[in-house]
N, C-alpha and C positions, 0 to 999 in steps of 0.2 A: 120319473126321477129327474130331479133338477140337476143340471151339470153346470158348474161355475165356469164362465168363459176363461180361456187361457190367454194371457197377454202375449202378443207376438211382437218381436222386435222389428222395427222398420229397417229394411236392408240398407237404405240410404244413411240412416243414423249410424248403423254399424260401420259403414264405410268411413263416415266422417270421424267417428270415435277412433277407428284404427289409424286414420291419418294423423289425428291429433296426438295419439299416443306415440306414433312414430316420430312426429316432430319434436315432442317433449324429450323423447329418448335421445334424438340427435343433438338437441341443445345441451342435455345433461352430459353426453359424451364429450361434446366440444368444451364445456366448462371444465370437466375433469382433465381433459388433455391440456387445456390452457393452464390449469392450476398446476399440473405436473411440470410443464415447461417453466412457469413462473417460479416454482419451488426450486427447480434445478438452477435457475439464474441466481436466486437468493442464496442457495447453498454454495454457489461459486464465490459469492461475495464474502460470506462468513461460513467457511467449511464446517460442517457438522451442526449448523444452526438448528436443524430440525431433528436432532437427536432427542430421544425421549427424556433423557435426564442430563442435568449439568449445564444446560444453556439458559442463561437468564432471559426472562421475557424482554428486558430492555434491549438485549443483543438482537433478538429476533425482530423486534419492532424497528430497530435501527437498520437492519439489513433490508427489510421490506421497504422502509422509507428511502433507502439508497437506490433501490430499483425504481421506485416511483419517480424520483427526481433525476434519474440518469439521463433521460431524454432531453432535459433542459440544459445539460452540460455542454461542454465544448471539447472538441478533439484537439490534441496538441498540434501546433503548427510546425511539425517536423516529421520526417519520414522515419518510421521505426526500422531498425536493422536487426531482424531476428537472429539470435545467435545459432550457430550450427553445433551439433554435437551435444555432449552432456553439459548441463548447467553447473556452475560452481556452487552447488548446494551441499551442505553437510549430509552425511550418510543417514542421520536420524530425522531428516525433514520428511514428513508424511507426503506421499505422492499427490494428495489433494491440493497442496499448495503450489505444485509445479506450474500450473497454467498461469497463475498470477505472477509468479517470478519470471516466467518466459516473456510475458507481455512487458513487464517492468524492465527487464534486461534489454529488450528490443528498443524501448523508448530511451533508456539510458544511452544506448549506442547510437541514438539519433543525432547526437552532437559529437564534435571531434574530441572534446575533453571527456565526455562520458564514455566514448569508445576507447580512449586511452586508459581510463580507469578500469574499465571492464577487462581490457587486455592485461592490466597489472594483476588483477585477481587471478586470471587464468595462468599467467606466466609464473606466479609465485605460489600456485596451488592453494590459494586462500578460499575457504568455504564460507557460505552464508547459512546461518541457522535461524530457527524460529523458537521463540521463548515467550514467557509471560513476564512483563515488566510493569510494576505498579505505577511508575511515573514516566520514565523516558520512552521515547519512540524506538530507539535502537542504540547500540553501542558497538564499538570496535575494540578488539583486543590484539595488540601488536606483540608477537612473540617471535624471537629468531634465535638461531644458533649459527653464528657466523653470518654468512650470506643467505642462509636458508630461512625464509619467512613463512614456510608452509604451516607452522603452528598457529598462525594468526587467524582470527575469525571475525565475522560481523554477525551480530545477533539482532534480529528484528522482532519487535513485539507482534504477536500473531494478529492483533486487531488491525494492523496496517497491511496485512498480506491479503489483499482483495483484488479481484480482477477489475472491478469498476474503479478502483483507486490505484490503478497501475501507475498513473503519472506521479502520484504522491510517493508510492513505493520507489519509483525510479529516482526521484529527488532525494529520498532518504539514502538510497544506495550510493548515490554520487557523494553525499555528505560523508558517509562513513568510509567510503573508499578513499576520500581525500585525506582523512586522518591517517590511514595506513600508508598512503603515498608519501605523506610528510615523514612518517617514521622510517620508511624504506630509504628515502633520499636524505635522511639525517636532519630534516628541518623541524622535527617535533621538539616541543619544549623540553621534555624529559631527557632527550638525547643531547640537547645543547648543554643542559646542566651537567649531565654525566661526563661530557667531553671537556668540561671546564671552560666552555666558550661563553659563560655568563648566563644569567637568568633574565632573558629579555621578555618574559611572559608575565602578565599580571594575573595573580591568582585571587579569585573571589573567596569570600569567607567559607563557601561551601566546597572549596577545592577545585572549582572549574577554572581552567586556564583560558583567559579571554582570547588571546591571540590565536590559540589553537582553534577555538570555536568560530572566531571571525573568519578564519581561512576556510573551514569546512562549510560554514553557512554561506560564504561568498560563492563557493562552487555550487551549492544547492540553489541559491538565488539566480545564478547565471544560467543554470539549466532551466529553471522555471521561466526565466526571461526568454530564452530561446523557444520554449514551448508555447508561451502565451503572450509575449510582448510586454511592453511597459505597464499596461493596465492589469496584467494578470488574467486569471481565469474568471469568466463570467459565471454567475450562479454558483459561487463557491460557498459551501455551507460549514464544513467542519475542518478537517485537516487541510483541505485545499484552500480554505479561507486563511489558515495560518500561513500557508505558503504565499498567498497574496500579500499578507501583511509583511512577511519577511522581504518580499520583492520590493514593496513600497519603500521600506527603510533603505534597501540597497540602492535604489535609484536616486534617493535623496543625497547620497554622497558618503564617503568613508567615515567621517566623524559621526554623522547621524547613525550609520549602520553599526559602528563600534558601540555607541551608547545603547542602541536597541538590543544588540546581542548581549551586552553586559547585563541589562535589565532582565531580558528574557531568561537568561541562564543563571540567575541569582537565587532561584528558589531553593529552599532548604531540602526539598525532596530529591534534588538531583542525585543520581547515582543509587537510589534505593533499589535493592534487589539485584544489583550488579556485582 
């Protein structure tokens, strides 16, 4: 009776195959772990970006791109002073935004003026919230009952509440806190009108009061100047590029800055959704 030979595996081949399989498994696990870390970083930039529904592909691509170019960026040339205790956030702000705000508040407090403005928010129990704005970056709402300004708020568009853009968020907070500071100290245009001290503010056709915005944008530009110097931030791409342009206009002098702010804030979409 003929018996067909049985093929036998070479033990050395089996060992090599086992080593190769183990190496591939190790590489795969490394890639998965790296992908999870990368996803966590991206999600910190745009919280909820990897949710199954409701997040546009463009937002996901933007977040991933932000991580990719982050290493090309530049750290602010100031020492952050992280706040202690609870942050001045409104009660309905999701916890996922807490890290970005804490970084931004620390940077804000890295300058004397930013620290003063942060203290103003704390002293007057003013909270910062997150919302969706179709055009503006943020807005402040000054409300008071006598000397009580605790009804005032700052609302920031959620697109700008990102850990990797904490410097831009800090500049935004300085800008909006300056509006509230002017209201509390009686310098705001609307208070001067109501007190009968004259209307010294120029109002654009869209309702924006130029002098009010010049004051707030000046504080914003001064913070950016302290953070990055006269030339601004290198490798600025989106919102930080806008901060660089604002700074460039600021260092050219008051008249140039006034004209720049007037032009920048003249869009008919100003105030939409507020």
